[in-house]
Residue frames relative to the residue before (quaternion, step in Angstrom):
aa qw qx qy qz dx dy dz
M 1.0000 0.0000 0.0000 0.0000 0.00 0.00 0.00
E 0.3970 -0.7408 0.4924 0.2260 3.59 -0.75 1.01
K 0.6722 -0.5306 0.3489 0.3807 3.55 -1.23 0.57
G 0.6264 0.5510 -0.3426 0.4321 3.60 1.00 -0.77
M 0.6265 0.5316 -0.3327 0.4629 3.56 1.07 -0.71
W 0.6333 0.5177 -0.3308 0.4707 3.58 1.03 -0.75
Q 0.6093 0.5422 -0.3424 0.4664 3.59 1.01 -0.81
H 0.6439 0.5244 -0.3044 0.4667 3.55 1.00 -0.87
L 0.6803 0.5025 -0.2941 0.4452 3.59 0.93 -0.85
F 0.7849 0.3630 -0.1737 0.4712 3.57 0.97 -0.85
V 0.8373 0.2382 -0.0814 0.4853 3.61 0.93 -0.76
T 0.8332 0.2320 -0.0876 0.4942 3.59 0.71 -0.99
G 0.2445 0.8464 -0.4504 0.1452 3.56 1.23 0.47
E 0.7884 -0.3277 0.2664 0.4473 3.51 -1.23 -0.60
Y 0.6891 0.3754 -0.2592 0.5631 3.57 1.22 0.48
L 0.6911 -0.4305 0.3404 0.4703 3.58 -1.25 0.10
P 0.5914 -0.5505 0.4321 0.4006 3.60 -1.14 0.49
P 0.6290 -0.5755 0.3652 0.3739 3.60 -1.00 0.75
K 0.6097 0.5619 -0.3608 0.4271 3.60 0.97 -0.75
Q 0.6793 0.4665 -0.2894 0.4871 3.60 0.99 -0.78
I 0.6082 0.5601 -0.3534 0.4376 3.60 0.99 -0.76
L 0.7422 0.4205 -0.2089 0.4782 3.57 1.03 -0.84
A 0.5694 0.6548 -0.3544 0.3483 3.60 1.26 -0.24
G 0.8441 0.3190 -0.1853 0.3892 3.50 -1.39 0.36
L 0.5086 0.6532 -0.4214 0.3702 3.60 1.13 0.51
T 0.3837 -0.6841 0.5691 0.2468 3.55 -1.18 0.64
L 0.6651 -0.4803 0.3738 0.4326 3.56 -1.27 0.21
E 0.6288 0.5290 -0.3395 0.4577 3.59 0.97 -0.79
Q 0.6759 0.5001 -0.2954 0.4536 3.59 0.94 -0.84
V 0.6784 0.4802 -0.3218 0.4535 3.63 0.88 -0.77
N 0.7187 0.4409 -0.2484 0.4769 3.60 1.16 -0.53
R 0.5537 0.6556 -0.3790 0.3464 3.59 1.22 -0.32
N 0.2231 -0.7173 0.6445 0.1425 3.55 -1.10 0.83
V 0.3083 -0.7879 0.5069 0.1650 3.56 -0.67 1.08
S 0.7793 0.0566 -0.0743 0.6196 3.59 1.29 -0.12
E 0.6631 -0.5075 0.3643 0.4123 3.56 -1.25 0.25
S 0.7411 0.4178 -0.2279 0.4735 3.58 1.09 -0.63
S 0.6264 0.5353 -0.3575 0.4396 3.61 1.21 0.00
H 0.3972 -0.6332 0.5947 0.2959 3.49 -1.38 0.25
S 0.5594 -0.5662 0.4722 0.3788 3.53 -1.29 0.19
V 0.6655 -0.4404 0.3944 0.4557 3.56 -1.31 0.13
Y 0.6323 0.5312 -0.3210 0.4636 3.57 0.98 -0.87
G 0.6681 0.5084 -0.3044 0.4500 3.59 0.87 -0.92
E 0.6563 0.5080 -0.3115 0.4627 3.57 0.96 -0.85
L 0.6978 0.4555 -0.2888 0.4713 3.58 0.88 -0.89
W 0.5959 0.5560 -0.3569 0.4564 3.61 1.04 -0.73
H 0.6602 0.5078 -0.2884 0.4723 3.56 0.95 -0.94
A 0.6905 0.4799 -0.2850 0.4602 3.60 0.78 -1.03
T 0.6546 0.5070 -0.3124 0.4657 3.59 0.98 -0.81
G 0.6330 0.5385 -0.3304 0.4474 3.58 1.00 -0.79
W 0.6801 0.4671 -0.2932 0.4831 3.58 0.89 -0.90
Q 0.6316 0.5289 -0.3344 0.4577 3.57 0.99 -0.79
D 0.6255 0.5258 -0.3334 0.4701 3.62 1.02 -0.75
I 0.6385 0.5241 -0.3234 0.4615 3.56 0.98 -0.82
V 0.7192 0.4559 -0.2525 0.4595 3.57 0.83 -0.99
V 0.7782 0.3838 -0.1941 0.4575 3.57 0.64 -1.14
R 0.7673 0.3437 -0.1841 0.5092 3.57 0.89 -0.93
R 0.3352 -0.7601 0.4842 0.2747 3.55 1.36 -0.09
D 0.1779 0.8298 -0.4967 0.1819 3.56 1.07 0.95
E 0.2436 -0.8200 0.5072 0.1048 3.57 -0.05 1.36
E 0.6294 0.5334 -0.3421 0.4499 3.61 1.00 -0.75
R 0.6591 0.4920 -0.3021 0.4819 3.58 0.93 -0.90
Y 0.6308 0.5349 -0.3331 0.4528 3.58 1.04 -0.75
R 0.6292 0.5181 -0.3392 0.4696 3.61 1.00 -0.75
D 0.6356 0.5139 -0.3206 0.4787 3.60 0.99 -0.84
W 0.6285 0.5491 -0.3157 0.4514 3.56 1.00 -0.94
Q 0.6745 0.4986 -0.2917 0.4598 3.58 0.90 -0.94
L 0.6689 0.4812 -0.2890 0.4872 3.59 1.19 -0.52
G 0.6412 -0.5707 0.3101 0.4087 3.58 1.28 0.16
D 0.4679 0.6620 -0.4489 0.3759 3.58 1.27 0.23
L 0.1364 0.8515 -0.4876 0.1362 3.58 0.61 1.22
Y 0.7755 0.1488 -0.0659 0.6100 3.56 1.18 -0.61
P 0.6039 -0.5882 0.3754 0.3853 3.61 -1.07 0.55
A 0.4801 -0.6744 0.4905 0.2722 3.54 -1.17 0.69
H 0.7843 0.2274 -0.0995 0.5686 3.58 1.21 -0.50
D 0.6133 -0.5211 0.4411 0.3972 3.53 -1.32 0.26
C 0.6086 -0.5068 0.4571 0.4047 3.52 -1.33 0.26
P 0.4212 -0.7627 0.4251 0.2453 3.63 -0.62 1.04
N 0.8048 -0.0696 0.0829 0.5836 3.62 1.05 -0.65
L 0.6784 -0.5070 0.3445 0.4051 3.56 -1.27 0.29
E 0.5847 0.5675 -0.3797 0.4380 3.59 1.08 -0.58
A 0.6558 0.4956 -0.3079 0.4790 3.60 0.96 -0.84
W 0.6196 0.5355 -0.3387 0.4633 3.60 1.06 -0.73
H 0.6862 0.4788 -0.2851 0.4676 3.56 0.86 -0.97
T 0.6138 0.5376 -0.3420 0.4661 3.59 1.08 -0.69
L 0.6590 0.4946 -0.3047 0.4778 3.59 0.96 -0.85
A 0.6553 0.5058 -0.3161 0.4634 3.60 0.89 -0.92
D 0.6524 0.5061 -0.3132 0.4693 3.59 0.96 -0.84
R 0.6315 0.5292 -0.3325 0.4589 3.59 0.99 -0.81
F 0.6391 0.5154 -0.3206 0.4723 3.59 0.99 -0.82
L 0.6922 0.4850 -0.2802 0.4551 3.59 0.84 -0.97
V 0.6301 0.5006 -0.3307 0.4930 3.60 1.03 -0.72
G 0.6245 0.5454 -0.3288 0.4521 3.58 1.04 -0.74
L 0.6019 0.5400 -0.3551 0.4690 3.59 1.10 -0.63
D 0.6439 0.5057 -0.3138 0.4808 3.57 1.00 -0.83
E 0.6518 0.5089 -0.3126 0.4675 3.58 0.99 -0.80
A 0.6066 0.5332 -0.3517 0.4734 3.59 1.07 -0.67
L 0.6620 0.4993 -0.3012 0.4709 3.57 0.98 -0.84
E 0.5699 0.5808 -0.3790 0.4407 3.61 1.14 -0.53
W 0.6219 0.5490 -0.3366 0.4456 3.58 1.03 -0.79
T 0.6876 0.4999 -0.2785 0.4469 3.58 1.12 -0.63
S 0.4919 0.7159 -0.4050 0.2853 3.59 1.25 -0.20
L 0.7898 0.1693 -0.0986 0.5812 3.62 1.12 -0.51
P 0.5303 -0.6470 0.4399 0.3267 3.60 -0.84 0.90
A 0.6163 0.5564 -0.3554 0.4294 3.61 1.03 -0.70
K 0.6246 0.5305 -0.3390 0.4620 3.59 1.06 -0.71
L 0.6628 0.5111 -0.3046 0.4546 3.58 0.97 -0.85
K 0.7000 0.4678 -0.2658 0.4695 3.58 1.07 -0.70
L 0.4194 0.7053 -0.4668 0.3299 3.59 1.30 -0.09
E 0.3274 -0.7393 0.5554 0.1943 3.57 -0.82 1.00
V 0.1826 -0.8146 0.5460 0.0707 3.58 -0.55 1.20
D 0.7312 0.0547 -0.0642 0.6769 3.53 1.33 -0.36
P 0.6625 -0.5040 0.3364 0.4404 3.61 -1.10 0.43
G 0.8500 0.0957 -0.1129 0.5055 3.57 -0.68 1.17
V 0.6733 0.4415 -0.2855 0.5199 3.60 1.30 0.07
T 0.2242 -0.7896 0.5598 0.1138 3.57 -0.67 1.10
M 0.6427 -0.4901 0.4044 0.4281 3.54 -1.30 0.20
E 0.5904 0.5593 -0.3728 0.4468 3.61 1.08 -0.61
D 0.6354 0.5188 -0.3246 0.4709 3.60 0.94 -0.85
T 0.6848 0.5018 -0.2743 0.4516 3.52 0.90 -1.00
L 0.6691 0.4952 -0.3030 0.4640 3.60 0.97 -0.82
L 0.6104 0.5278 -0.3552 0.4719 3.60 1.05 -0.64
S 0.6481 0.5046 -0.3070 0.4808 3.56 0.98 -0.84
L 0.6385 0.5252 -0.3200 0.4626 3.60 0.99 -0.81
A 0.6347 0.5292 -0.3393 0.4495 3.60 0.95 -0.81
V 0.6492 0.4963 -0.3133 0.4838 3.59 1.00 -0.80
H 0.6459 0.5255 -0.3134 0.4565 3.59 0.92 -0.91
N 0.6650 0.4969 -0.3039 0.4675 3.59 0.89 -0.91
A 0.6545 0.5138 -0.3180 0.4545 3.59 0.90 -0.92
Y 0.6205 0.5474 -0.3322 0.4528 3.59 1.01 -0.81
H 0.7391 0.4182 -0.2420 0.4694 3.60 0.75 -1.02
L 0.6029 0.5171 -0.3645 0.4861 3.60 1.09 -0.54
G 0.6230 0.5286 -0.3320 0.4714 3.59 1.07 -0.70
K 0.6354 0.5089 -0.3298 0.4781 3.58 1.04 -0.73
I 0.6234 0.5280 -0.3396 0.4660 3.59 1.02 -0.75
V 0.6281 0.5186 -0.3334 0.4747 3.59 0.98 -0.81
A 0.6655 0.5060 -0.3081 0.4541 3.61 0.87 -0.92
I 0.6363 0.5105 -0.3277 0.4766 3.60 1.00 -0.77
R 0.6490 0.5074 -0.3151 0.4713 3.57 0.95 -0.87
Q 0.6355 0.5206 -0.3338 0.4622 3.59 0.96 -0.80
A 0.6630 0.5114 -0.3042 0.4543 3.58 0.94 -0.89
M 0.6874 0.4542 -0.2723 0.4970 3.59 1.14 -0.62
G 0.4627 -0.6931 0.4377 0.3375 3.59 1.27 -0.24
V 0.5828 0.5616 -0.3800 0.4479 3.59 1.16 0.54
W 0.5470 0.5499 -0.4221 0.4692 3.53 0.96 1.00
P 0.5355 -0.2068 -0.8160 0.0679 1.61 -1.84 1.66
P 0.6458 -0.5035 0.3871 0.4238 3.58 -1.27 0.26
P 0.6435 -0.5149 0.3814 0.4187 3.60 -1.15 0.47
G 0.8222 0.2384 -0.1869 0.4818 3.56 -0.97 0.89
S 0.6414 0.4999 -0.3251 0.4828 3.59 1.27 0.11
E 0.4311 -0.6535 0.5461 0.2979 3.52 -1.25 0.44
Q 0.6173 -0.5616 0.4081 0.3700 3.57 -1.16 0.61
H 0.0369 -0.7677 0.6396 0.0140 3.57 -1.05 0.88
């Protein structure tokens, strides 16, 4: 798979770029649950960033927490600075995922028996798209979609 295809999977896909999806939100909006069964925008991004850290950064400590059921945050985002830090961490993680795609040997690296980094990155792209889609749906339900300066998608 060529590098441009990976860029398409992680950043420029069939939806607005992740940076735009996450832009223009207030603290109240990132913490709001639009239904009893939904997570907040913050919860969705916290979850997606955690899994991305596990996959891309091979974060064993986070993986142990994940296995213990620490899948979503226990508390709301405390302030906009923390929100921006989380969003930046997610976006930097996307760049790090793309770094893995820079050499075919990296993609063929076996990260688990019979599972290559390419397999894992494809799964991560689907996982990210799923949670970014949930963030879009939450924003739509709150009436804050599309983000400022973006065209409707």
